[in-house]
N, CA, C and O atoms as a printed pandas DataFrame, in Angstrom:
     atom_number atom_name residue_name chain_id  residue_number  x_coord  y_coord  z_coord
0              1         N          MET        A               1   76.130   51.940  122.155
1              2        CA          MET        A               1   77.408   52.457  122.599
2              3         C          MET        A               1   78.541   51.969  121.693
3              4         O          MET        A               1   79.470   52.724  121.405
4              5         N          ALA        A               2   78.472   50.718  121.246
5              6        CA          ALA        A               2   79.517   50.179  120.383
6              7         C          ALA        A               2   79.586   50.944  119.064
7              8         O          ALA        A               2   80.673   51.178  118.536
8              9         N          ASP        A               3   78.414   51.337  118.527
9             10        CA          ASP        A               3   78.389   52.105  117.283
10            11         C          ASP        A               3   79.057   53.459  117.453
11            12         O          ASP        A               3   79.769   53.920  116.561
12            13         N          GLN        A               4   78.831   54.099  118.599
13            14        CA          GLN        A               4   79.452   55.392  118.852
14            15         C          GLN        A               4   80.970   55.246  118.937
15            16         O          GLN        A               4   81.707   56.090  118.427
16            17         N          ASN        A               5   81.433   54.179  119.580
17            18        CA          ASN        A               5   82.864   53.943  119.694
18            19         C          ASN        A               5   83.472   53.692  118.316
19            20         O          ASN        A               5   84.538   54.223  118.004
20            21         N          LEU        A               6   82.802   52.886  117.492
21            22        CA          LEU        A               6   83.268   52.605  116.137
22            23         C          LEU        A               6   83.293   53.890  115.311
23            24         O          LEU        A               6   84.265   54.157  114.604
24            25         N          ASN        A               7   82.231   54.679  115.401
25            26        CA          ASN        A               7   82.184   55.948  114.670
26            27         C          ASN        A               7   83.279   56.897  115.126
27            28         O          ASN        A               7   83.868   57.604  114.308
28            29         N          GLY        A               8   83.557   56.919  116.416
29            30        CA          GLY        A               8   84.616   57.773  116.948
30            31         C          GLY        A               8   85.984   57.352  116.422
31            32         O          GLY        A               8   86.792   58.195  116.032
32            33         N          ARG        A               9   86.240   56.042  116.411
33            34        CA          ARG        A               9   87.522   55.542  115.897
34            35         C          ARG        A               9   87.633   55.811  114.406
35            36         O          ARG        A               9   88.695   56.192  113.913
36            37         N          LEU        A              10   86.526   55.609  113.687
37            38        CA          LEU        A              10   86.531   55.861  112.246
38            39         C          LEU        A              10   86.787   57.342  111.968
39            40         O          LEU        A              10   87.539   57.684  111.056
40            41         N          TYR        A              11   86.167   58.209  112.747
41            42        CA          TYR        A              11   86.373   59.649  112.591
42            43         C          TYR        A              11   87.845   59.993  112.766
43            44         O          TYR        A              11   88.388   60.783  111.994
44            45         N          GLN        A              12   88.497   59.417  113.765
45            46        CA          GLN        A              12   89.914   59.693  114.009
46            47         C          GLN        A              12   90.781   59.241  112.834
47            48         O          GLN        A              12   91.701   59.949  112.424
48            49         N          ILE        A              13   90.482   58.063  112.299
49            50        CA          ILE        A              13   91.245   57.541  111.162
50            51         C          ILE        A              13   91.064   58.442  109.947
51            52         O          ILE        A              13   92.035   58.806  109.282
52            53         N          VAL        A              14   89.813   58.798  109.663
53            54        CA          VAL        A              14   89.533   59.653  108.503
54            55         C          VAL        A              14   90.212   61.011  108.671
55            56         O          VAL        A              14   90.789   61.542  107.722
56            57         N          ASP        A              15   90.145   61.559  109.857
57            58        CA          ASP        A              15   90.782   62.848  110.131
58            59         C          ASP        A              15   92.285   62.775  109.875
59            60         O          ASP        A              15   92.867   63.687  109.287
60            61         N          GLU        A              16   92.907   61.687  110.319
61            62        CA          GLU        A              16   94.344   61.516  110.102
62            63         C          GLU        A              16   94.669   61.385  108.605
63            64         O          GLU        A              16   95.643   61.966  108.129
64            65         N          LEU        A              17   93.861   60.629  107.877
65            66        CA          LEU        A              17   94.097   60.455  106.441
66            67         C          LEU        A              17   93.964   61.779  105.693
67            68         O          LEU        A              17   94.743   62.065  104.784
68            69         N          VAL        A              18   92.974   62.586  106.079
69            70        CA          VAL        A              18   92.789   63.896  105.447
70            71         C          VAL        A              18   94.001   64.784  105.726
71            72         O          VAL        A              18   94.504   65.461  104.829
72            73         N          HIS        A              19   94.463   64.774  106.978
73            74        CA          HIS        A              19   95.624   65.604  107.328
74            75         C          HIS        A              19   96.897   65.141  106.620
75            76         O          HIS        A              19   97.792   65.948  106.372
76            77         N          ARG        A              20   96.985   63.871  106.298
77            78        CA          ARG        A              20   98.144   63.353  105.564
78            79         C          ARG        A              20   98.048   63.627  104.073
79            80         O          ARG        A              20   99.014   63.412  103.342
80            81         N          GLY        A              21   96.900   64.096  103.613
81            82        CA          GLY        A              21   96.747   64.468  102.216
82            83         C          GLY        A              21   96.345   63.338  101.281
83            84         O          GLY        A              21   96.532   63.447  100.069
84            85         N          LEU        A              22   95.798   62.258  101.819
85            86        CA          LEU        A              22   95.340   61.176  100.953
86            87         C          LEU        A              22   94.116   61.607  100.165
87            88         O          LEU        A              22   93.267   62.352  100.654
88            89         N          THR        A              23   94.049   61.123   98.943
89            90        CA          THR        A              23   92.846   61.394   98.155
90            91         C          THR        A              23   91.771   60.397   98.571
91            92         O          THR        A              23   92.057   59.393   99.225
92            93         N          LEU        A              24   90.546   60.682   98.189
93            94        CA          LEU        A              24   89.443   59.769   98.475
94            95         C          LEU        A              24   89.703   58.412   97.833
95            96         O          LEU        A              24   89.434   57.375   98.439
96            97         N          GLU        A              25   90.222   58.417   96.614
97            98        CA          GLU        A              25   90.513   57.154   95.913
98            99         C          GLU        A              25   91.574   56.348   96.642
99           100         O          GLU        A              25   91.432   55.132   96.772
100          101         N          GLN        A              26   92.624   56.981   97.116
101          102        CA          GLN        A              26   93.668   56.272   97.862
102          103         C          GLN        A              26   93.117   55.679   99.155
103          104         O          GLN        A              26   93.419   54.536   99.500
104          105         N          ALA        A              27   92.313   56.457   99.863
105          106        CA          ALA        A              27   91.733   55.985  101.120
106          107         C          ALA        A              27   90.752   54.834  100.871
107          108         O          ALA        A              27   90.752   53.842  101.600
108          109         N          ARG        A              28   89.920   54.976   99.838
109          110        CA          ARG        A              28   88.953   53.924   99.519
110          111         C          ARG        A              28   89.660   52.640   99.139
111          112         O          ARG        A              28   89.276   51.558   99.581
112          113         N          ARG        A              29   90.686   52.757   98.327
113          114        CA          ARG        A              29   91.438   51.581   97.869
114          115         C          ARG        A              29   92.098   50.857   99.046
115          116         O          ARG        A              29   92.036   49.631   99.133
116          117         N          GLU        A              30   92.720   51.603   99.938
117          118        CA          GLU        A              30   93.390   50.983  101.092
118          119         C          GLU        A              30   92.378   50.349  102.041
119          120         O          GLU        A              30   92.614   49.261  102.567
120          121         N          PHE        A              31   91.247   51.028  102.262
121          122        CA          PHE        A              31   90.207   50.464  103.119
122          123         C          PHE        A              31   89.683   49.155  102.523
123          124         O          PHE        A              31   89.556   48.150  103.222
124          125         N          GLU        A              32   89.381   49.182  101.223
125          126        CA          GLU        A              32   88.841   47.996  100.554
126          127         C          GLU        A              32   89.851   46.846  100.603
127          128         O          GLU        A              32   89.477   45.694  100.827
128          129         N          ARG        A              33   91.111   47.160  100.396
129          130        CA          ARG        A              33   92.158   46.140  100.438
130          131         C          ARG        A              33   92.216   45.487  101.819
131          132         O          ARG        A              33   92.213   44.260  101.929
132          133         N          GLN        A              34   92.269   46.290  102.852
133          134        CA          GLN        A              34   92.376   45.750  104.205
134          135         C          GLN        A              34   91.110   44.999  104.620
135          136         O          GLN        A              34   91.191   44.000  105.335
136          137         N          PHE        A              35   89.957   45.464  104.185
137          138        CA          PHE        A              35   88.689   44.806  104.501
138          139         C          PHE        A              35   88.646   43.419  103.866
139          140         O          PHE        A              35   88.236   42.451  104.507
140          141         N          ILE        A              36   89.068   43.323  102.606
141          142        CA          ILE        A              36   89.076   42.044  101.896
142          143         C          ILE        A              36   90.094   41.092  102.513
143          144         O          ILE        A              36   89.797   39.912  102.701
144          145         N          VAL        A              37   91.281   41.582  102.828
145          146        CA          VAL        A              37   92.303   40.738  103.455
146          147         C          VAL        A              37   91.799   40.208  104.790
147          148         O          VAL        A              37   91.997   39.033  105.102
148          149         N          ALA        A              38   91.152   41.058  105.581
149          150        CA          ALA        A              38   90.619   40.619  106.877
150          151         C          ALA        A              38   89.566   39.532  106.696
151          152         O          ALA        A              38   89.526   38.571  107.464
152          153         N          SER        A              39   88.711   39.680  105.680
153          154        CA          SER        A              39   87.690   38.665  105.415
154          155         C          SER        A              39   88.328   37.358  104.987
155          156         O          SER        A              39   87.927   36.292  105.456
156          157         N          LEU        A              40   89.316   37.423  104.104
157          158        CA          LEU        A              40   89.986   36.205  103.653
158          159         C          LEU        A              40   90.721   35.514  104.799
159          160         O          LEU        A              40   90.722   34.286  104.878
160          161         N          LYS        A              41   91.344   36.283  105.683
161          162        CA          LYS        A              41   91.993   35.695  106.852
162          163         C          LYS        A              41   90.966   35.017  107.745
163          164         O          LYS        A              41   91.176   33.898  108.215
164          165         N          SER        A              42   89.862   35.698  107.972
165          166        CA          SER        A              42   88.801   35.163  108.823
166          167         C          SER        A              42   88.220   33.874  108.268
167          168         O          SER        A              42   87.801   32.997  109.023
168          169         N          ASN        A              43   88.198   33.764  106.956
169          170        CA          ASN        A              43   87.631   32.580  106.295
170          171         C          ASN        A              43   88.703   31.632  105.772
171          172         O          ASN        A              43   88.439   30.814  104.890
172          173         N          ARG        A              44   89.905   31.742  106.314
173          174        CA          ARG        A              44   91.030   30.855  105.972
174          175         C          ARG        A              44   91.286   30.774  104.470
175          176         O          ARG        A              44   91.609   29.709  103.944
176          177         N          GLY        A              45   91.141   31.896  103.789
177          178        CA          GLY        A              45   91.431   31.960  102.367
178          179         C          GLY        A              45   90.343   31.406  101.469
179          180         O          GLY        A              45   90.539   31.288  100.259
180          181         N          ASN        A              46   89.190   31.061  102.046
181          182        CA          ASN        A              46   88.097   30.503  101.256
182          183         C          ASN        A              46   87.357   31.646  100.559
183          184         O          ASN        A              46   86.701   32.463  101.205
184          185         N          PHE        A              47   87.475   31.689   99.228
185          186        CA          PHE        A              47   86.888   32.778   98.463
186          187         C          PHE        A              47   85.364   32.739   98.476
187          188         O          PHE        A              47   84.729   33.793   98.515
188          189         N          CYS        A              48   84.772   31.569   98.446
189          190        CA          CYS        A              48   83.300   31.477   98.443
190          191         C          CYS        A              48   82.723   32.045   99.738
191          192         O          CYS        A              48   81.791   32.848   99.704
192          193         N          ARG        A              49   83.276   31.631  100.879
193          194        CA          ARG        A              49   82.765   32.132  102.163
194          195         C          ARG        A              49   83.041   33.625  102.321
195          196         O          ARG        A              49   82.194   34.371  102.813
196          197         N          SER        A              50   84.234   34.058  101.899
197          198        CA          SER        A              50   84.565   35.485  102.000
198          199         C          SER        A              50   83.637   36.319  101.128
199          200         O          SER        A              50   83.142   37.359  101.562
200          201         N          ALA        A              51   83.400   35.871   99.910
201          202        CA          ALA        A              51   82.507   36.609   99.010
202          203         C          ALA        A              51   81.119   36.715   99.612
203          204         O          ALA        A              51   80.494   37.775   99.569
204          205         N          ARG        A              52   80.638   35.611  100.174
205          206        CA          ARG        A              52   79.303   35.614  100.794
206          207         C          ARG        A              52   79.259   36.606  101.959
207          208         O          ARG        A              52   78.300   37.365  102.091
208          209         N          SER        A              53   80.290   36.601  102.798
209          210        CA          SER        A              53   80.293   37.513  103.956
210          211         C          SER        A              53   80.434   38.974  103.537
211          212         O          SER        A              53   79.961   39.872  104.233
212          213         N          LEU        A              54   81.088   39.209  102.398
213          214        CA          LEU        A              54   81.251   40.578  101.898
214          215         C          LEU        A              54   80.062   41.044  101.068
215          216         O          LEU        A              54   79.926   42.234  100.783
216          217         N          GLY        A              55   79.199   40.100  100.678
217          218        CA          GLY        A              55   78.015   40.454   99.892
218          219         C          GLY        A              55   78.314   40.694   98.426
219          220         O          GLY        A              55   77.638   41.482   97.765
220          221         N          VAL        A              56   79.348   39.996   97.914
221          222        CA          VAL        A              56   79.687   40.111   96.494
222          223         C          VAL        A              56   79.783   38.714   95.894
223          224         O          VAL        A              56   79.870   37.724   96.621
224          225         N          HIS        A              57   79.768   38.640   94.580
225          226        CA          HIS        A              57   79.934   37.369   93.890
226          227         C          HIS        A              57   81.399   36.941   93.987
227          228         O          HIS        A              57   82.292   37.785   94.064
228          229         N          ARG        A              58   81.637   35.647   93.984
229          230        CA          ARG        A              58   82.996   35.106   94.076
230          231         C          ARG        A              58   83.904   35.666   92.975
231          232         O          ARG        A              58   85.065   35.983   93.235
232          233         N          ASN        A              59   83.387   35.788   91.754
233          234        CA          ASN        A              59   84.203   36.336   90.662
234          235         C          ASN        A              59   84.536   37.801   90.886
235          236         O          ASN        A              59   85.627   38.252   90.537
236          237         N          THR        A              60   83.605   38.544   91.464
237          238        CA          THR        A              60   83.864   39.950   91.802
238          239         C          THR        A              60   84.989   40.024   92.824
239          240         O          THR        A              60   85.878   40.867   92.710
240          241         N          LEU        A              61   84.954   39.149   93.819
241          242        CA          LEU        A              61   86.005   39.136   94.832
242          243         C          LEU        A              61   87.348   38.802   94.189
243          244         O          LEU        A              61   88.352   39.455   94.475
244          245         N          ARG        A              62   87.373   37.806   93.336
245          246        CA          ARG        A              62   88.631   37.434   92.654
246          247         C          ARG        A              62   89.174   38.619   91.832
247          248         O          ARG        A              62   90.377   38.881   91.838
248          249         N          ASN        A              63   88.294   39.318   91.139
249          250        CA          ASN        A              63   88.728   40.488   90.360
250          251         C          ASN        A              63   89.287   41.579   91.262
251          252         O          ASN        A              63   90.309   42.187   90.946
252          253         N          LYS        A              64   88.614   41.830   92.394
253          254        CA          LYS        A              64   89.083   42.861   93.327
254          255         C          LYS        A              64   90.432   42.472   93.924
255          256         O          LYS        A              64   91.317   43.317   94.060
256          257         N          VAL        A              65   90.591   41.207   94.278
257          258        CA          VAL        A              65   91.862   40.724   94.828
258          259         C          VAL        A              65   92.982   40.964   93.818
259          260         O          VAL        A              65   94.069   41.415   94.178
260          261         N          SER        A              66   92.708   40.662   92.575
261          262        CA          SER        A              66   93.700   40.872   91.518
262          263         C          SER        A              66   93.979   42.368   91.325
263          264         O          SER        A              66   95.139   42.777   91.271
264          265         N          ASP        A              67   92.932   43.178   91.221
265          266        CA          ASP        A              67   93.085   44.623   91.004
266          267         C          ASP        A              67   93.834   45.306   92.146
267          268         O          ASP        A              67   94.598   46.244   91.919
268          269         N          LEU        A              68   93.613   44.835   93.374
269          270        CA          LEU        A              68   94.229   45.453   94.546
270          271         C          LEU        A              68   95.610   44.876   94.850
271          272         O          LEU        A              68   96.280   45.315   95.785
272          273         N          GLY        A              69   96.031   43.895   94.062
273          274        CA          GLY        A              69   97.353   43.311   94.263
274          275         C          GLY        A              69   97.473   42.490   95.529
275          276         O          GLY        A              69   98.548   42.416   96.126
276          277         N          ILE        A              70   96.378   41.872   95.944
277          278        CA          ILE        A              70   96.386   41.044   97.143
278          279         C          ILE        A              70   96.919   39.665   96.767
279          280         O          ILE        A              70   96.407   39.022   95.851
280          281         N          GLY        A              71   97.941   39.220   97.473
281          282        CA          GLY        A              71   98.525   37.906   97.216
282          283         C          GLY        A              71   98.213   36.942   98.334
283          284         O          GLY        A              71   97.777   37.344   99.412
284          285         N          VAL        A              72   98.435   35.677   98.078
285          286        CA          VAL        A              72   98.172   34.628   99.072
286          287         C          VAL        A              72   98.906   34.942  100.369
287          288         O          VAL        A              72   98.387   34.696  101.457
288          289         N          GLU        A              73  100.106   35.483  100.253
289          290        CA          GLU        A              73  100.895   35.787  101.449
290          291         C          GLU        A              73  100.221   36.832  102.346
291          292         O          GLU        A              73  100.551   36.932  103.528
292          293         N          ASP        A              74   99.291   37.602  101.803
293          294        CA          ASP        A              74   98.596   38.624  102.587
294          295         C          ASP        A              74   97.526   38.039  103.502
295          296         O          ASP        A              74   97.205   38.632  104.532
296          297         N          TYR        A              75   96.967   36.880  103.140
297          298        CA          TYR        A              75   95.868   36.327  103.935
298          299         C          TYR        A              75   96.062   34.882  104.379
299          300         O          TYR        A              75   95.260   34.374  105.163
300          301         N          ASP        A              76   97.096   34.213  103.904
301          302        CA          ASP        A              76   97.321   32.819  104.277
302          303         C          ASP        A              76   98.008   32.764  105.636
303          304         O          ASP        A              76   99.191   33.088  105.751
304          305         N          LEU        A              77   97.279   32.360  106.654
305          306        CA          LEU        A              77   97.798   32.349  108.012
306          307         C          LEU        A              77   98.782   31.210  108.258
307          308         O          LEU        A              77   99.621   31.303  109.153
308          309         N          THR        A              78   98.690   30.150  107.482
309          310        CA          THR        A              78   99.555   28.994  107.704
310          311         C          THR        A              78  100.929   29.185  107.093
311          312         O          THR        A              78  101.882   28.503  107.473
312          313         N          GLY        A              79  101.037   30.110  106.147
313          314        CA          GLY        A              79  102.305   30.348  105.496
314          315         C          GLY        A              79  102.599   29.339  104.395
315          316         O          GLY        A              79  103.650   29.396  103.758
316          317         N          ARG        A              80  101.684   28.430  104.176
317          318        CA          ARG        A              80  101.881   27.441  103.116
318          319         C          ARG        A              80  100.543   27.139  102.474
319          320         O          ARG        A              80   99.531   27.008  103.163
320          321         N          ARG        A              81  100.538   27.032  101.180
321          322        CA          ARG        A              81   99.324   26.693  100.440
322          323         C          ARG        A              81   99.587   25.415   99.674
323          324         O          ARG        A              81  100.655   25.242   99.088
324          325         N          GLN        A              82   98.625   24.530   99.679
325          326        CA          GLN        A              82   98.725   23.300   98.900
326          327         C          GLN        A              82   98.266   23.597   97.481
327          328         O          GLN        A              82   97.296   24.328   97.279
328          329         N          PRO        A              83   98.966   23.027   96.488
329          330        CA          PRO        A              83   98.496   23.222   95.118
330          331         C          PRO        A              83   97.139   22.586   94.929
331          332         O          PRO        A              83   96.832   21.566   95.545
332          333         N          ARG        A              84   96.329   23.181   94.082
333          334        CA          ARG        A              84   94.966   22.685   93.857
334          335         C          ARG        A              84   94.967   21.370   93.106
335          336         O          ARG        A              84   94.109   20.521   93.349
336          337         N          ARG        A              85   95.913   21.185   92.198
337          338        CA          ARG        A              85   96.001   19.932   91.448
338          339         C          ARG        A              85   97.424   19.757   90.960
339          340         O          ARG        A              85   98.220   20.695   90.944
340          341         N          LYS        A              86   97.720   18.542   90.568
341          342        CA          LYS        A              86   99.064   18.256   90.089
342          343         C          LYS        A              86   99.265   18.881   88.717
343          344         O          LYS        A              86   98.376   18.861   87.866
344          345         N          ALA        A              87  100.442   19.428   88.529
345          346        CA          ALA        A              87  100.782   19.981   87.221
346          347         C          ALA        A              87  101.195   18.832   86.311
347          348         O          ALA        A              87  101.917   17.928   86.733
348          349         N          ARG        A              88  100.749   18.866   85.097
349          350        CA          ARG        A              88  101.102   17.824   84.122
350          351         C          ARG        A              88  101.945   18.467   83.032
351          352         O          ARG        A              88  101.718   19.609   82.632
352          353         N          SER        A              89  102.895   17.723   82.577
353          354        CA          SER        A              89  103.731   18.248   81.499
354          355         C          SER        A              89  102.979   18.140   80.184
355          356         O          SER        A              89  101.964   17.450   80.086
356          357         N          ALA        A              90  103.481   18.819   79.197
357          358        CA          ALA        A              90  102.852   18.785   77.883
358          359         C          ALA        A              90  103.013   17.414   77.229
359          360         O          ALA        A              90  102.306   17.089   76.276
360          361         N          ASN        A              91  103.953   16.607   77.749
361          362        CA          ASN        A              91  104.220   15.288   77.172
362          363         C          ASN        A              91  103.365   14.184   77.783
363          364         O          ASN        A              91  103.582   13.015   77.466
364          365         N          GLY        A              92  102.426   14.498   78.626
365          366        CA          GLY        A              92  101.585   13.465   79.230
366          367         C          GLY        A              92  101.781   13.419   80.725
367          368         O          GLY        A              92  102.303   14.364   81.317
368          369         N          PRO        A              93  101.360   12.309   81.353
369          370        CA          PRO        A              93  101.436   12.228   82.801
370          371         C          PRO        A              93  102.872   12.167   83.293
371          372         O          PRO        A              93  103.767   11.681   82.601
372          373         N          ALA        A              94  103.069   12.666   84.498
373          374        CA          ALA        A              94  104.381   12.611   85.116
374          375         C          ALA        A              94  104.709   11.163   85.441
375          376         O          ALA        A              94  103.811   10.335   85.591
376          377         N          ALA        A              95  105.998   10.861   85.548
377          378        CA          ALA        A              95  106.431    9.483   85.825
378          379         C          ALA        A              95  105.838    8.985   87.142
379          380         O          ALA        A              95  105.527    7.801   87.271
380          381         N          SER        A              96  105.682    9.868   88.107
381          382        CA          SER        A              96  105.135    9.465   89.409
382          383         C          SER        A              96  103.663    9.122   89.326
383          384         O          SER        A              96  103.126    8.499   90.243
384          385         N          ASP        A              97  102.986    9.517   88.239
385          386        CA          ASP        A              97  101.564    9.222   88.070
386          387         C          ASP        A              97  101.320    7.863   87.416
387          388         O          ASP        A              97  100.196    7.361   87.420
388          389         N          LEU        A              98  102.378    7.267   86.853
389          390        CA          LEU        A              98  102.218    6.003   86.150
390          391         C          LEU        A              98  102.153    4.855   87.143
391          392         O          LEU        A              98  102.853    4.874   88.156
392          393         N          PRO        A              99  101.318    3.849   86.867
393          394        CA          PRO        A              99  101.225    2.707   87.778
394          395         C          PRO        A              99  102.531    1.925   87.778
395          396         O          PRO        A              99  103.224    1.828   86.765
396          397         N          THR        A             100  102.838    1.382   88.927
397          398        CA          THR        A             100  104.039    0.537   89.036
398          399         C          THR        A             100  103.621   -0.914   89.026
399          400         O          THR        A             100  102.523   -1.252   89.468
400          401         N          SER        A             101  104.505   -1.789   88.516
401          402        CA          SER        A             101  104.126   -3.200   88.485
402          403         C          SER        A             101  104.768   -3.979   89.597
403          404         O          SER        A             101  104.550   -5.186   89.711
């Protein structure tokens, strides 16, 4: 019964998109974008887990995210992301990284 309900809802969405004049490429792109964003939200922005759940390689997911223009703001539920590592200047370590005596 759940499959019939899903198919019915999908049919309605597709019917509406056709009546609005979307091309297959536009519809596919929007579906793929929303599917990926939903996966990233579900996995708290973790690309490895999202890629595994989507059945693609992590690099493929990263490429799709870039191609579809998906930004952190689209899937980051906390509204804040921590930097992965400290940025270093070209002149060496930052003053805050130096040991104090």
